[in-house]
DOSE-820720 format. One record per atom (N, C-alpha, C): atom name; x, y, z. Coordinates in pm, whole numbers, plus 32768, in hexadecimal, padded with zeros to 4 digits. Layout:
BEGIN
+------+------+------+------+
! atom !    X !    Y !    Z !
+------+------+------+------+
!   CA !    X !    Y !    Z !
...
+------+------+------+------+
***
This chain:
BEGIN
+------+------+------+------+
! atom !    X !    Y !    Z !
+------+------+------+------+
!    N ! 4B31 ! 2C9C ! 1A70 !
!   CA ! 4ABA ! 2C83 ! 1A53 !
!    C ! 4A65 ! 2D0F ! 1A48 !
!    N ! 4A35 ! 2D53 ! 19C2 !
!   CA ! 49D1 ! 2D9A ! 19FE !
!    C ! 4964 ! 2D98 ! 19D3 !
!    N ! 492D ! 2E0F ! 19EE !
!   CA ! 485B ! 2DFF ! 19BF !
!    C ! 4895 ! 2E30 ! 191E !
!    N ! 47E8 ! 2E13 ! 1904 !
!   CA ! 47D5 ! 2E28 ! 187D !
!    C ! 47FB ! 2EBD ! 186C !
!    N ! 483E ! 2EFE ! 17FA !
!   CA ! 4845 ! 2FB2 ! 180A !
!    C ! 4890 ! 2FD2 ! 1833 !
!    N ! 490A ! 2F8B ! 186D !
!   CA ! 494C ! 2FD5 ! 18ED !
!    C ! 49D0 ! 2FEC ! 1879 !
!    N ! 4A20 ! 3043 ! 18AF !
!   CA ! 4A8B ! 305C ! 1874 !
!    C ! 4B03 ! 2FC9 ! 1849 !
!    N ! 4B2A ! 2FB7 ! 17B8 !
!   CA ! 4B7C ! 2F69 ! 17DF !
!    C ! 4C1E ! 2F6C ! 1822 !
!    N ! 4C49 ! 2F19 ! 184E !
!   CA ! 4CB7 ! 2F16 ! 18B3 !
!    C ! 4D41 ! 2F05 ! 182E !
!    N ! 4DBA ! 2F40 ! 187F !
!   CA ! 4E2D ! 2F59 ! 1814 !
!    C ! 4E23 ! 2ED2 ! 17FE !
!    N ! 4E52 ! 2E9D ! 176E !
!   CA ! 4E7E ! 2E21 ! 1755 !
!    C ! 4E0F ! 2DFB ! 1721 !
!    N ! 4D78 ! 2E0B ! 171A !
!   CA ! 4D07 ! 2DBD ! 1706 !
!    C ! 4D0C ! 2DB2 ! 1660 !
!    N ! 4CB0 ! 2D99 ! 1610 !
!   CA ! 4CD4 ! 2D72 ! 157E !
!    C ! 4C88 ! 2E12 ! 1549 !
!    N ! 4C26 ! 2E40 ! 159D !
!   CA ! 4C08 ! 2EA9 ! 1550 !
!    C ! 4C32 ! 2F3B ! 154E !
!    N ! 4CB9 ! 2F20 ! 157A !
!   CA ! 4D1B ! 2FA4 ! 157A !
!    C ! 4D5B ! 2F8F ! 14EB !
!    N ! 4D6E ! 3006 ! 14B0 !
!   CA ! 4D95 ! 3018 ! 1422 !
!    C ! 4DF2 ! 3075 ! 1413 !
!    N ! 4E58 ! 3077 ! 13DE !
!   CA ! 4EB0 ! 30D0 ! 13F0 !
!    C ! 4EAA ! 3149 ! 1356 !
!    N ! 4EAB ! 31B6 ! 1392 !
!   CA ! 4E99 ! 31E4 ! 12E9 !
!    C ! 4F1A ! 31F6 ! 1294 !
!    N ! 4EE8 ! 31FE ! 1223 !
!   CA ! 4F64 ! 31E9 ! 11CD !
!    C ! 4EFF ! 3298 ! 116C !
!    N ! 4F9D ! 32BF ! 111E !
!   CA ! 4F99 ! 3333 ! 10A5 !
!    C ! 4F40 ! 32F4 ! 1039 !
!    N ! 4EB8 ! 331F ! 1016 !
!   CA ! 4E71 ! 32FD ! 0FA9 !
!    C ! 4ED7 ! 32F3 ! 0F1F !
!    N ! 4E90 ! 3292 ! 0ECA !
!   CA ! 4EE4 ! 3263 ! 0E8A !
!    C ! 4EFC ! 32D2 ! 0E18 !
!    N ! 4F44 ! 32F5 ! 0D9B !
!   CA ! 4F3B ! 3363 ! 0D60 !
!    C ! 4EC1 ! 333E ! 0CF7 !
!    N ! 4E78 ! 33D3 ! 0D0B !
!   CA ! 4E07 ! 33D4 ! 0C74 !
!    C ! 4E06 ! 3453 ! 0C57 !
!    N ! 4DB0 ! 3458 ! 0BBC !
!   CA ! 4DB4 ! 34B5 ! 0B6B !
!    C ! 4D05 ! 34E7 ! 0B42 !
!    N ! 4D1B ! 3579 ! 0B77 !
!   CA ! 4C87 ! 35CB ! 0B4B !
!    C ! 4C93 ! 35A7 ! 0AB7 !
!    N ! 4BF9 ! 35AE ! 0ABF !
!   CA ! 4BB7 ! 3599 ! 0A0E !
!    C ! 4BFE ! 35FC ! 09BC !
!    N ! 4C37 ! 367C ! 09CE !
!   CA ! 4C67 ! 36BE ! 09B5 !
!    C ! 4CD9 ! 3703 ! 0A15 !
!    N ! 4D36 ! 374E ! 09B8 !
!   CA ! 4D8B ! 37B0 ! 0A05 !
!    C ! 4D5B ! 37EC ! 0A63 !
!    N ! 4D77 ! 3805 ! 0ABC !
!   CA ! 4D15 ! 3898 ! 0B3C !
!    C ! 4D99 ! 38C1 ! 0B88 !
!    N ! 4DB6 ! 3955 ! 0B9E !
!   CA ! 4E03 ! 3976 ! 0C00 !
!    C ! 4DD9 ! 397C ! 0C77 !
!    N ! 4E4A ! 39AB ! 0CEE !
!   CA ! 4E47 ! 3981 ! 0D60 !
!    C ! 4DAF ! 39E8 ! 0D93 !
!    N ! 4DA1 ! 3A61 ! 0D58 !
!   CA ! 4D1A ! 3A91 ! 0D7F !
!    C ! 4CA0 ! 3A70 ! 0D6E !
!    N ! 4CAC ! 3A0C ! 0D06 !
!   CA ! 4C30 ! 39EC ! 0CE0 !
!    C ! 4C2D ! 397A ! 0D37 !
!    N ! 4C8B ! 3931 ! 0D5F !
!   CA ! 4C9C ! 38AF ! 0DC3 !
!    C ! 4C66 ! 38FB ! 0E51 !
!    N ! 4CA1 ! 3965 ! 0E74 !
!   CA ! 4C7F ! 396F ! 0EE9 !
!    C ! 4BE6 ! 39A1 ! 0F0B !
!    N ! 4BBE ! 39DC ! 0EBB !
!   CA ! 4B37 ! 3A0B ! 0E9F !
!    C ! 4ACD ! 3998 ! 0EA6 !
!    N ! 4B10 ! 3900 ! 0E4D !
!   CA ! 4AB0 ! 388F ! 0E4C !
!    C ! 4AB2 ! 387A ! 0F0A !
!    N ! 4B1F ! 3866 ! 0F02 !
!   CA ! 4B34 ! 383B ! 0FBF !
!    C ! 4ACC ! 3876 ! 1026 !
!    N ! 4AEC ! 38FC ! 0FFF !
!   CA ! 4A97 ! 3957 ! 1076 !
!    C ! 4A0E ! 3943 ! 1054 !
!    N ! 49D2 ! 3932 ! 0FCE !
!   CA ! 4945 ! 3906 ! 0FBF !
!    C ! 492A ! 387E ! 0FE2 !
!    N ! 4975 ! 381D ! 0FE9 !
!   CA ! 4957 ! 37BC ! 102D !
!    C ! 494F ! 37B5 ! 10D8 !
!    N ! 49C1 ! 37D6 ! 10FA !
!   CA ! 498C ! 37F8 ! 11A9 !
!    C ! 493F ! 384B ! 11C4 !
!    N ! 4902 ! 388F ! 1173 !
!   CA ! 4883 ! 38E5 ! 11AC !
!    C ! 4808 ! 388A ! 119D !
!    N ! 480C ! 3872 ! 1137 !
!   CA ! 477D ! 381D ! 1139 !
!    C ! 4798 ! 3778 ! 1166 !
!    N ! 47F2 ! 375C ! 116E !
!   CA ! 4802 ! 36AC ! 11BC !
!    C ! 478D ! 36BA ! 123B !
!    N ! 47B0 ! 36F6 ! 128F !
!   CA ! 473B ! 36CF ! 1300 !
!    C ! 46D4 ! 36F5 ! 1305 !
!    N ! 46A9 ! 3711 ! 129C !
!   CA ! 4607 ! 372E ! 1252 !
!    C ! 45DE ! 3699 ! 1226 !
!    N ! 4639 ! 364B ! 11FC !
!   CA ! 460D ! 35B1 ! 11DA !
!    C ! 4629 ! 3559 ! 123E !
!    N ! 4609 ! 357E ! 12BB !
!   CA ! 45FE ! 3513 ! 1303 !
!    C ! 468C ! 3508 ! 137E !
!    N ! 4680 ! 34C8 ! 13F0 !
!   CA ! 4701 ! 3495 ! 1415 !
!    C ! 46F0 ! 3525 ! 14A9 !
!    N ! 4786 ! 3502 ! 14EB !
!   CA ! 4783 ! 3595 ! 1542 !
!    C ! 47CD ! 35EA ! 1531 !
!    N ! 47D3 ! 3671 ! 153E !
!   CA ! 4804 ! 3705 ! 152B !
!    C ! 48AE ! 36A8 ! 1562 !
!    N ! 48C1 ! 36AC ! 15E3 !
!   CA ! 490B ! 3659 ! 1629 !
!    C ! 49AB ! 3632 ! 15B3 !
!    N ! 494D ! 35CA ! 156F !
!   CA ! 49B0 ! 3557 ! 154F !
!    C ! 49DE ! 358E ! 14F9 !
!    N ! 494F ! 35CA ! 147D !
!   CA ! 4989 ! 3626 ! 13FF !
!    C ! 49FE ! 367E ! 1426 !
!    N ! 49FC ! 36D8 ! 147F !
!   CA ! 4A75 ! 3739 ! 14A8 !
!    C ! 4B08 ! 36EB ! 14A3 !
!    N ! 4AE7 ! 366D ! 14FF !
!   CA ! 4B6E ! 3601 ! 1516 !
!    C ! 4B8B ! 35B9 ! 14A5 !
!    N ! 4B21 ! 35A9 ! 144D !
!   CA ! 4B65 ! 3544 ! 13EB !
!    C ! 4B73 ! 35F6 ! 137C !
!    N ! 4B7C ! 364F ! 135D !
!   CA ! 4B98 ! 36C3 ! 12F9 !
!    C ! 4C44 ! 36E8 ! 1364 !
!    N ! 4C54 ! 36E6 ! 13E3 !
!   CA ! 4CB8 ! 36E6 ! 1441 !
!    C ! 4D1C ! 3694 ! 1409 !
!    N ! 4CFF ! 3603 ! 142F !
!   CA ! 4D4B ! 3583 ! 13DB !
!    C ! 4D7D ! 3579 ! 1326 !
!    N ! 4D14 ! 35EE ! 12D7 !
!   CA ! 4D3D ! 35DE ! 1271 !
!    C ! 4DAE ! 366A ! 124A !
!    N ! 4DA4 ! 36A6 ! 129F !
!   CA ! 4E0F ! 3726 ! 127B !
!    C ! 4E82 ! 3717 ! 129E !
!    N ! 4E90 ! 36A0 ! 12ED !
!   CA ! 4F02 ! 36AB ! 1336 !
!    C ! 4F6E ! 365C ! 133A !
!    N ! 5006 ! 3620 ! 134A !
!   CA ! 5023 ! 35AC ! 131E !
!    C ! 4FFE ! 353A ! 1348 !
!    N ! 5033 ! 34BD ! 1322 !
!   CA ! 4FEF ! 341B ! 1333 !
!    C ! 4FE0 ! 33FF ! 13BF !
!    N ! 5065 ! 3435 ! 1413 !
!   CA ! 5092 ! 33EB ! 14A0 !
!    C ! 5011 ! 3457 ! 14E8 !
!    N ! 5027 ! 34D2 ! 14DD !
!   CA ! 4FAC ! 3538 ! 151D !
!    C ! 4F19 ! 3502 ! 1524 !
!    N ! 4EEE ! 34DA ! 1478 !
!   CA ! 4E66 ! 34C0 ! 1457 !
!    C ! 4E67 ! 3442 ! 1492 !
!    N ! 4EC2 ! 33CD ! 14A9 !
!   CA ! 4EAC ! 334B ! 1501 !
!    C ! 4E7F ! 337B ! 159C !
!    N ! 4EDA ! 33C8 ! 15D1 !
!   CA ! 4E90 ! 33D6 ! 1642 !
!    C ! 4E0C ! 3444 ! 1661 !
!    N ! 4DDF ! 3478 ! 15D6 !
!   CA ! 4D69 ! 34C7 ! 162B !
!    C ! 4CF0 ! 346D ! 15F8 !
!    N ! 4CF1 ! 340F ! 1575 !
!   CA ! 4CB6 ! 33AD ! 1588 !
!    C ! 4C9A ! 332E ! 15E4 !
!    N ! 4CF0 ! 32FE ! 165C !
!   CA ! 4D14 ! 32E2 ! 1696 !
!    C ! 4CA8 ! 3315 ! 1719 !
!    N ! 4CE5 ! 339A ! 175D !
!   CA ! 4C83 ! 33CF ! 17B9 !
!    C ! 4C18 ! 33F4 ! 17C3 !
!    N ! 4C00 ! 340E ! 173D !
!   CA ! 4B7B ! 33FB ! 16E8 !
!    C ! 4B03 ! 33B4 ! 16FA !
!    N ! 4B3F ! 3330 ! 1715 !
!   CA ! 4AF7 ! 32BE ! 170A !
!    C ! 4AAD ! 328D ! 168B !
!    N ! 4B02 ! 32D6 ! 1610 !
!   CA ! 4B01 ! 32BE ! 158E !
!    C ! 4B17 ! 31FD ! 1547 !
!    N ! 4AA3 ! 31D6 ! 1510 !
!   CA ! 4B05 ! 3140 ! 14D1 !
!    C ! 4AF7 ! 3169 ! 1465 !
!    N ! 4B76 ! 3142 ! 144C !
!   CA ! 4B8A ! 3140 ! 13B7 !
!    C ! 4BA5 ! 30C2 ! 1339 !
!    N ! 4B29 ! 30F8 ! 12FA !
!   CA ! 4B0D ! 305D ! 12B2 !
!    C ! 4B80 ! 3067 ! 123A !
!    N ! 4B7F ! 30C0 ! 11C6 !
!   CA ! 4C09 ! 30DF ! 118D !
!    C ! 4C69 ! 3101 ! 11F6 !
!    N ! 4CBD ! 30C6 ! 1196 !
!   CA ! 4D6D ! 311B ! 1203 !
!    C ! 4D73 ! 31A1 ! 11B2 !
!    N ! 4D39 ! 31C4 ! 1150 !
!   CA ! 4D4D ! 323E ! 10F4 !
!    C ! 4CCD ! 32BC ! 113F !
!    N ! 4C95 ! 32A6 ! 1197 !
!   CA ! 4C4E ! 32E5 ! 11C5 !
!    C ! 4BCB ! 3326 ! 1183 !
!    N ! 4BA8 ! 32CB ! 10E3 !
!   CA ! 4B5A ! 32F1 ! 10C8 !
!    C ! 4AC2 ! 32A8 ! 10E7 !
!    N ! 4AA8 ! 324C ! 1158 !
!   CA ! 4A4D ! 320C ! 119E !
!    C ! 4A71 ! 31E6 ! 1206 !
!    N ! 4A2D ! 3241 ! 125F !
!   CA ! 4A31 ! 3249 ! 12EB !
!    C ! 49B8 ! 323D ! 135A !
!    N ! 49BC ! 3206 ! 13C4 !
!   CA ! 4930 ! 3201 ! 13F0 !
!    C ! 4936 ! 3233 ! 14BF !
!    N ! 48F1 ! 326C ! 14D6 !
!   CA ! 48F0 ! 3284 ! 1567 !
!    C ! 48BA ! 31F4 ! 15A3 !
!    N ! 48CB ! 3215 ! 163F !
!   CA ! 48C2 ! 31B6 ! 1675 !
!    C ! 481E ! 3192 ! 16AE !
!    N ! 47C2 ! 31D7 ! 1660 !
!   CA ! 475F ! 31C0 ! 1665 !
!    C ! 46F1 ! 318E ! 15E9 !
!    N ! 4787 ! 31A8 ! 1594 !
!   CA ! 4767 ! 3127 ! 14F2 !
!    C ! 4767 ! 31A8 ! 1474 !
!    N ! 4751 ! 3216 ! 14AC !
!   CA ! 471C ! 3265 ! 1414 !
!    C ! 47BD ! 3274 ! 13D9 !
!    N ! 4794 ! 325B ! 1375 !
!   CA ! 47F9 ! 3268 ! 12EB !
!    C ! 47FE ! 3314 ! 12D9 !
!    N ! 48A5 ! 3304 ! 129C !
!   CA ! 48CB ! 337A ! 1290 !
!    C ! 4929 ! 3367 ! 1212 !
!    N ! 48FD ! 339A ! 1178 !
!   CA ! 4935 ! 3374 ! 10FB !
!    C ! 4980 ! 3403 ! 10EE !
!    N ! 4A2A ! 33E4 ! 10D4 !
!   CA ! 4A43 ! 344D ! 10B1 !
!    C ! 4AC4 ! 342D ! 1017 !
!    N ! 4A94 ! 34B5 ! 0FC8 !
!   CA ! 4AAD ! 348D ! 0F30 !
!    C ! 4B80 ! 34CA ! 0F0E !
!    N ! 4B79 ! 3495 ! 0EF0 !
!   CA ! 4C19 ! 3457 ! 0EE9 !
!    C ! 4C5C ! 3505 ! 0EDB !
!    N ! 4C0A ! 358B ! 0E8E !
!   CA ! 4C53 ! 35FA ! 0E6E !
!    C ! 4C47 ! 3655 ! 0EE8 !
!    N ! 4C0E ! 3614 ! 0F85 !
!   CA ! 4BFE ! 3641 ! 0FF7 !
!    C ! 4CB4 ! 360C ! 1050 !
!    N ! 4CD3 ! 35B2 ! 1003 !
!   CA ! 4D4A ! 355A ! 1069 !
!    C ! 4DCC ! 3564 ! 1037 !
!    N ! 4DA7 ! 3573 ! 0F8D !
!   CA ! 4E46 ! 3550 ! 0F5D !
!    C ! 4E3A ! 35E1 ! 0ECC !
!    N ! 4EA0 ! 3610 ! 0EA7 !
!   CA ! 4E87 ! 3661 ! 0E15 !
!    C ! 4E96 ! 35E2 ! 0DAB !
!    N ! 4E4C ! 362B ! 0D45 !
!   CA ! 4E6E ! 35CA ! 0CC3 !
!    C ! 4EE1 ! 35B0 ! 0CA2 !
!    N ! 4F10 ! 356D ! 0C33 !
!   CA ! 4F81 ! 3580 ! 0BDF !
!    C ! 4F83 ! 35CF ! 0B6F !
!    N ! 4EF9 ! 35E9 ! 0B4E !
!   CA ! 4F15 ! 366D ! 0AFC !
!    C ! 4EEA ! 370D ! 0B1D !
!    N ! 4F17 ! 3714 ! 0B7D !
!   CA ! 4F04 ! 378F ! 0BBB !
!    C ! 4F5F ! 381E ! 0B70 !
!    N ! 4F22 ! 3870 ! 0B5F !
!   CA ! 4F64 ! 38D6 ! 0B1A !
!    C ! 4F88 ! 397A ! 0B7F !
!    N ! 4FD6 ! 399B ! 0B5D !
!   CA ! 5014 ! 3A23 ! 0B82 !
!    C ! 4FB2 ! 3A98 ! 0B74 !
!    N ! 4F6B ! 3AD9 ! 0BDD !
!   CA ! 4F47 ! 3B4C ! 0BB2 !
!    C ! 4F62 ! 3BE9 ! 0B5F !
!    N ! 4F18 ! 3BEC ! 0B2E !
!   CA ! 4F76 ! 3C6A ! 0AC1 !
!    C ! 4F49 ! 3CFD ! 0B02 !
+------+------+------+------+
***
């Protein structure tokens, strides 16, 4: 039995296992360089829209890690995963963090840089 706002213990229904995002397609084919530029721009500006910088940093580390390490990062940071693909998360204070698919995985129409 925990207090309101306390971290869920292992086995409670609030704990969600991460999964890789479903395949997606950008509205036009993009290069790896352009994708990296979009990601950098998102991570540079995301903290200005609210939430804690430490949570944004943890989300970035998780987004760039393999799935098992990502799970460990979000668990240790106390991040509440609303969507298993990490597109919607909350911190323990209830602040909302929305991540676009392009920071979580590559599009199916990624083209080689020339």
